[in-house]
C-alpha positions in Angstrom: 0.0 0.0 0.0 1.5 3.4 -1.1 1.4 6.6 0.9 -1.5 8.0 -1.1 -3.7 4.9 -0.4 -2.8 5.2 3.3 -3.9 8.8 3.3 -7.2 8.0 1.6 -7.9 5.2 4.1 -6.9 7.6 7.0 -9.5 10.1 5.7 -12.1 7.4 5.4 -11.5 6.2 9.0 -11.6 9.7 10.3 -15.0 10.3 8.6 -16.2 6.9 10.0 -15.3 7.9 13.5 -17.1 11.3 13.1 -20.3 9.5 11.9 -20.1 7.0 14.7 -19.7 9.7 17.3 -22.5 11.8 15.9 -24.9 8.9 15.8 -23.9 7.7 19.3 -23.8 4.2 18.0 -21.8 2.8 20.9 -20.4 4.0 24.2 -17.1 2.0 24.0 -13.9 4.1 24.5 -12.4 5.1 21.2 -10.8 8.6 20.7 -8.7 8.1 17.7 -7.2 5.5 15.3 -3.6 5.4 14.2 -2.8 3.9 10.8 0.5 2.4 9.9 2.1 -0.4 7.8 3.3 -3.3 10.0 6.8 -3.9 8.6 6.9 -7.5 10.0 3.5 -8.8 9.0 3.2 -6.5 5.9 -0.3 -5.8 6.9 -2.0 -2.5 7.3 -2.4 -2.0 11.1 -5.1 0.1 12.6 -4.3 0.9 16.2 -6.8 2.2 18.7 -7.0 2.8 22.4 -9.8 0.4 23.0 -12.9 -0.7 21.0 -15.6 -3.3 21.7 -15.7 -6.4 19.5 -18.9 -5.3 17.8 -17.3 -2.0 16.6 -14.1 -3.8 15.6 -16.1 -6.0 13.3 -18.2 -3.1 12.0 -15.1 -1.2 11.0 -13.4 -4.2 9.5 -16.5 -4.9 7.3 -16.8 -1.2 6.3 -13.1 -1.0 5.2 -13.5 -4.2 3.2 -16.5 -2.9 1.4 -15.0 0.6 0.7 -11.5 -0.6 -0.2 -11.8 -3.9 -2.0 -8.2 -3.6 -3.2 -6.9 -4.0 0.3 -6.5 -7.7 0.9 -4.6 -7.7 4.2 -5.2 -5.4 7.2 -5.7 -5.8 10.9 -7.3 -3.7 13.6 -5.0 -4.1 16.6 -5.2 -7.8 16.0 -6.2 -9.8 12.9 -10.0 -10.0 12.7 -9.6 -13.8 12.8 -7.9 -13.5 16.2 -10.4 -11.4 18.1 -11.1 -14.2 20.5 -7.5 -14.7 21.6 -7.0 -14.5 25.3 -5.1 -11.4 26.8 -1.8 -12.0 28.5 -2.3 -13.8 31.8 0.9 -12.5 33.4 -0.5 -8.9 33.9 -1.6 -8.8 37.5 -4.7 -6.7 38.4 -5.8 -5.1 41.6 -9.4 -4.4 42.7 -10.0 -0.7 43.4 -13.3 -0.2 45.3 -15.9 2.4 44.4 -15.1 5.7 45.9 -15.5 9.5 45.8 -12.6 11.1 44.0 -11.6 14.7 44.7 -10.1 16.6 41.9 -7.7 19.6 42.1 -10.5 21.8 40.7 -12.6 21.1 43.8 -15.0 18.8 41.9 -16.0 15.5 43.5 -17.0 12.5 41.4 -17.9 8.9 42.0 -15.8 6.1 40.5 -17.2 2.6 40.3 -15.2 -0.4 41.3 -12.7 -1.5 38.7 -9.5 -3.6 38.1 -6.2 -1.8 37.3 -2.8 -3.3 36.7 0.6 -2.3 38.0 2.8 -0.4 35.6 3.3 -2.3 32.3 6.9 -3.6 32.3 9.5 -3.9 29.6 8.9 -7.7 29.5 5.2 -7.3 29.1 5.5 -4.8 26.3 8.2 -6.9 24.6 5.8 -9.9 24.7 3.2 -7.7 23.0 5.5 -6.6 20.2 6.7 -10.2 19.6 3.2 -11.5 19.3 1.8 -8.7 17.2 4.8 -7.6 15.2 4.3 -4.0 16.3 7.2 -1.5 16.1 7.2 1.6 18.3 7.7 5.1 17.0 11.1 5.3 18.8 12.2 2.1 17.0 11.5 3.7 13.7 13.6 6.8 14.6 17.3 6.1 14.3 19.3 6.9 17.4 16.4 7.3 19.7 16.2 5.4 23.0 13.5 2.7 23.0 11.6 0.8 25.7 14.1 -2.0 25.6 17.3 0.0 25.0 17.7 3.1 27.1 19.9 4.4 30.0 17.8 2.7 32.7 17.7 -0.7 31.0 21.4 -0.6 30.4 22.0 -0.4 34.2 20.2 -3.6 35.0 21.0 -5.9 32.1 18.6 -7.8 29.9 17.2 -10.3 32.5 16.4 -7.8 35.3 15.3 -5.1 32.9 12.2 -7.2 32.0 10.7 -6.1 35.4 11.3 -2.3 34.8 8.6 0.1 33.7 8.3 0.3 30.0 9.1 3.9 28.9 9.9 5.9 25.8 6.4 5.0 24.5 4.2 7.5 22.8 0.4 7.6 22.8 0.2 5.5 19.6 2.4 2.8 21.1 0.3 2.7 24.3 -2.9 2.6 22.3 -1.6 -0.3 20.2 -0.9 -2.3 23.3 -4.4 -1.6 24.6 -6.0 -2.6 21.4 -4.1 -5.8 21.1 -4.7 -6.9 24.7 -8.3 -5.7 24.8 -7.5 -3.7 27.9 -7.7 0.1 28.1 -6.1 3.1 29.8 -7.6 4.3 33.0 -9.4 7.6 33.0 -7.9 10.4 35.0 -10.3 9.9 37.9 -9.7 6.1 37.8 -6.0 6.7 38.0 -6.5 9.0 41.0 -8.8 6.5 42.7 -6.1 3.8 42.4 -3.2 6.1 43.4 -4.9 7.7 46.5 -6.6 5.2 48.8 -7.8 7.9 51.2 -8.8 11.3 50.0 -9.5 12.6 53.5 -5.9 12.1 54.7 -3.5 15.0 54.5 0.3 14.7 54.6 3.3 17.1 54.4 5.6 17.3 51.4 8.3 15.6 53.4 6.0 12.7 54.1 5.1 12.5 50.4 8.8 12.2 49.4 9.2 9.5 52.1 6.4 7.5 50.4 8.0 8.1 47.0 11.3 6.8 48.4 9.7 3.6 49.9 7.9 2.9 46.6 11.2 3.3 44.7 12.9 0.9 47.1 10.2 -1.8 46.6 10.5 -1.4 42.8 14.3 -1.5 42.9 14.3 -4.6 45.1 11.6 -6.3 42.9 9.6 -7.3 45.9 6.3 -9.1 45.2 3.9 -6.2 45.7 1.1 -6.5 48.3 -0.6 -3.5 46.7 -0.3 -1.2 43.7 3.1 0.5 43.2 3.2 4.1 42.1 6.5 6.0 41.5 7.2 9.6 40.9 7.2 9.1 37.2 4.3 10.0 34.9 1.6 7.7 33.4 -0.8 8.0 30.6 -4.5 8.3 31.2 -7.3 8.1 28.6 -8.2 11.8 29.0 -7.5 14.3 26.3 -7.8 18.1 26.3 -7.5 20.2 23.2 -5.8 17.4 21.3 -3.3 16.7 24.0 -3.1 13.7 26.4 -3.2 13.9 30.2 -0.4 12.2 32.1 -0.3 12.0 35.9 2.4 11.6 38.5 0.4 12.1 41.7 -0.8 12.6 44.3 -0.2 9.1 45.6 -1.1 7.4 48.9 -2.7 10.7 50.3 -3.1 14.3 49.5 -0.4 16.8 50.5 -1.5 19.9 52.3 -0.7 21.9 49.1 -1.9 19.3 46.6 -4.3 21.7 44.8 -2.0 24.6 44.5 -1.2 25.6 40.9 2.5 24.9 41.1 1.9 21.5 42.6 -0.8 20.6 40.0 1.7 21.6 37.2 4.1 19.0 38.6 1.6 16.2 39.0 -0.5 16.8 35.8 0.8 17.4 32.3 -0.8 17.8 28.8 1.4 16.1 26.2 1.5 15.8 22.4 0.7 12.5 20.6 4.4 12.0 19.9 5.5 12.7 23.4 7.8 9.9 24.8 10.5 10.1 27.5 12.3 8.2 30.2 9.9 9.0 33.1 6.6 8.2 31.5 4.9 4.8 31.4 1.4 3.4 31.7 -0.9 0.8 33.3 -4.2 -0.6 32.1 -7.8 -1.4 33.2 -9.4 -4.7 32.7 -13.2 -4.5 32.2 -13.8 -8.2 31.5 -14.0 -9.3 35.2 -14.5 -6.0 37.0 
């Protein structure tokens, strides 16, 4: 498939999404699709954050009818493999329903859900080997990747499998979600998981002590008795003005100055679709057994 054909298909899918959104056909989470040619499988790959099986099949059928010349394509996974089981090695934790307090002062209720610990280098590597997916960083000569970066080089290949997968952009994270049939947490879900008690207040010194203890657990590769959050950033599914929300806190409890503008700017960022760096990873939500 040439660049012009890919552009035409991209325009078609964009229109398909607009019609779908306007008609309110389904409430499954889907904010954008990312088209690319899979260099390993030689198939057109349509990556998405998450989409229900019914919508996946609907899009597959519409593409086949509108572009009869396209013989091989896949939406996250091959349409023939939609029933494949997600990886069993991703551990999920139950987060109970709770009221979540946002920095704006707004309170909202989050229903109970299942969320994973941060996705590791080994888990992301398993996804790329099974799917043939290549990250944006891999396609950019000289750029650090999730499996080859300054942090990984300190631990070696075996131990680095347990480190947080970083240097991933929005499209890379979305591809993982689409393939595994999981999704990113919303911003309020992320906060609900990171902050067990919204009524508790701690000092900044206590916050940094918590960060240090979490870092020690991660470095010692202890079997976690609960969710592990570090001082790095993580993707959420929220978007504002075409940019994606990443969070780094608060965690455990709210600091006394947690809603001050300078603190909010440290904990909450809006990033571009191509943003990827050494301190940003992600975790996923499992809706199948929540």
